[in-house]
N, C-alpha and C positions, 0 to 999 in steps of 0.2 A: 600185094594187092594192087590191082590196076585202077586207073583213074575212072573207069566206068562202073566199078563195083558199087559205089555208094554215091548218089547224087541227088540234089534237090531239083524237082521238076516244078518250075513256076506255073505251068498250065494246070496241073492237078493239085498244086499247093501241098506236096508231100515229099518225104525223103524216100527215094526209091533205091532198093537194094536187090540182091539176087533172090531173097526169100519173100519179098513183098514190098508194101508201101506203108510208111508211117505218115498219116495225115497231120498237117500243121495248119492251124487257123491263120487266115490272112491278117488278122488283127494282132497276132502274137509277134510283135516286133523283136522281142528278146530272142525268141527261138530262131527267127530269120537271120538275125545278126550273128548268132552263134554258128548256125549252119554255114553262113558265108565265111566266117573265120576258119571253120573246120575245112571247108573246101580249099580255101586259099593257102592255108598252112600245111595241110596234110596230103593234099592231092597235087599232083604236078599240073598246074594250069596257070594261065596268065591272070594276074591279080586284077588288072583293069577289066578283063572280060567277066570275071566272077563278080566283081563289085557292080558292074553294069547289070548283070543278070538279077541281082537283088535290089536294084534301083538306087545304088550309091555310086559315088565317084571313087577313084583310086585314093585320093587324099582322105576321104571319110573312112575308107576301109582301114587305113593305117591309124587313124585316130581311134577307131573302135578297137583295133588290135591292142593299142597301148592301154586303153581303158580296161580291156579284159585282162591284160597281164598284171595291171595294178590292183584291180578290184574284183576279178572273177566275173561270174554270171550277173551278179547284182549290178555291175558297172555297165552292162549292156541294156539295162532298162531305159526306156525313153524318159527324158526329163523335160520339165516345162521350159519352154524357150522364153527369151525376153529378160527384162530386168528382174532381179531377185528381190529388190527393195525399192522403196520410194526414194530415189536419189535426188529428186527435185523437191518433193514435199517432205523435207526433213522436219524433225521436231522443232528446230530453231526457226525455220521458215513459218511453220504453223503458229508458233508463239508470236512471231512478228505480225502475221496477218490478224490474229486475235487482238494483239496490242493496238494495232492501227484502227481496228474496228471499234474497240472500246474508247479510244481517245477521240475519235471522230465518228460517231454513229451514222452521220449523214454522208460519209465518204463512200463513193461507189467502188465497186470491185476494180474498175479500171485505175482509179486513183491509188488504191492500196497496192495494186500490182506495180504501178510505176514507182511508188515510194520504196517498195522493197527492192526493185531492180536497181534503184539508185544506191542502195547499201550493198551492192555487189552480190546479191543473191539472184540466181537465175530462176525465175518463176514466170509462168504464163498466166494470162488472164483466166483461163479455164481452171487452172490449179487453184487460184485464189477463190474463184466461185465455188469449187468443190469443197474447199476448207470451210468457207462460210456456210455452205449448206450442211456439211457434216456436223458442225457445231450448232446449227440452228440459230444463227445470229443474223438473219437477213433483216434488212430495214423493214420496219413495220409500216405498212401503208394503210392509213385510215380511210374508210369510205368517205366520199365527199358529203358534207352536211348540206341539207337543203337551206337555201337562203331565206331568211324571214323577211316578209314584206313589211315595210315600215308604214305603208299607207293605212292598212286596216289590220288590226290585230284582234283576234278573238279572245274573249274572256275565257280563262281556263275552266270555269265551272259551268257557265251558261252556254258556251259555244257560240254566242252571238258576237258579231263584230260591232265595234263602236265606229260609226261613220265619222269621217273627219269633220271637225267643227261641232260635233254634238256635245252637249253639256252633260256632265255627270250629275246624278242626284247625290247630294251630300248624305252621309250616313246619319242616322237618327242620333240625337243627343249631341250634335255638334253645334246646334243653334242656328244652322243655316236654313234658308228658305227652301221649300220644296217646289218643284215645278208642277203645275197642274197636269193631270193625265199621265203622269209618269211614274 
């Protein structure tokens, strides 16, 4: 079998052979990776050229080859990149944030983050804020109360204000004198 008998054509996104073309979706990374390995291992060609044709470097080609040898086609599936766990927001750090919040409810997130960093835990202010938000333990902010005026206060039932210096009428039955006209 010659090297030109079976090849992937990146322009048509298909596997081209003497009898026709097998189309491969551009989004099917597993198929593309497998075809790259087939071309690299079964056809006589330069590995760097083949890897570049599929959009990979030579080093990544060999990483995928090792993955395929160990796990088959399943190993060629794309995986989520980045951290696989919360390595900063561990259970212990979360407990410490909650502990500090309950010990001092008025402490800000900045103060809590600083206290936790002093105990050799690496934590950012944003992580502390996220933990506080996740558990719903933000500081409660009460709306400001309107200030009562001490000069004139309205009677709760009549709604009239007693002017300063005005005399009150004593309640009946107390024996006090009543003011005329009042």
